[in-house]
C-alpha positions as CSV (number, residue, x, y, z in Angstrom):
1,X,6.7,-31.2,13.5
2,X,6.7,-28.1,11.3
3,X,4.1,-27.7,8.6
4,X,5.3,-28.2,5.1
5,X,2.9,-25.6,3.7
6,X,4.7,-22.8,2.0
7,X,4.8,-19.5,4.0
8,X,4.0,-16.4,2.0
9,X,5.2,-13.0,3.3
10,X,2.5,-10.6,4.2
11,X,2.5,-6.8,4.5
12,X,2.9,-5.5,8.0
13,X,-0.3,-4.4,9.6
14,X,-1.3,-0.8,8.8
15,X,0.7,-0.5,5.6
16,X,-2.1,-0.7,3.1
17,X,-2.9,2.5,1.2
18,X,-6.2,2.6,2.9
19,X,-4.7,2.3,6.3
20,X,-2.1,5.0,5.5
21,X,-4.7,7.3,4.1
22,X,-6.9,7.0,7.1
23,X,-4.0,7.9,9.4
24,X,-3.3,11.2,7.6
25,X,-4.4,14.6,8.6
26,X,-7.3,15.9,6.5
27,X,-5.1,18.4,4.7
28,X,-2.7,15.7,3.7
29,X,-5.2,13.4,2.0
30,X,-5.3,15.2,-1.4
31,X,-1.5,15.1,-1.7
32,X,-1.5,11.4,-0.8
33,X,-4.3,10.7,-3.3
34,X,-2.4,12.4,-6.1
35,X,0.9,10.7,-5.3
36,X,-0.8,7.3,-5.0
37,X,-2.6,7.7,-8.4
38,X,0.7,8.8,-10.0
39,X,2.5,5.7,-8.5
40,X,-0.3,3.4,-9.9
41,X,-0.1,5.0,-13.3
42,X,3.7,4.7,-13.4
43,X,3.5,1.1,-12.3
44,X,1.0,0.3,-15.0
45,X,3.2,1.8,-17.6
46,X,6.4,-0.1,-16.5
47,X,7.1,-3.2,-18.5
């Protein structure tokens, strides 16, 4: 019998910002950091 507990979606493995950043070339990290901080700021300002 199937469990009645609700199933919550999870992010695919390797898609966290930390995982993405660790897979970048060293010269790409600064651009990623800037873009990520901009996205966080934009999200925080969005109602």
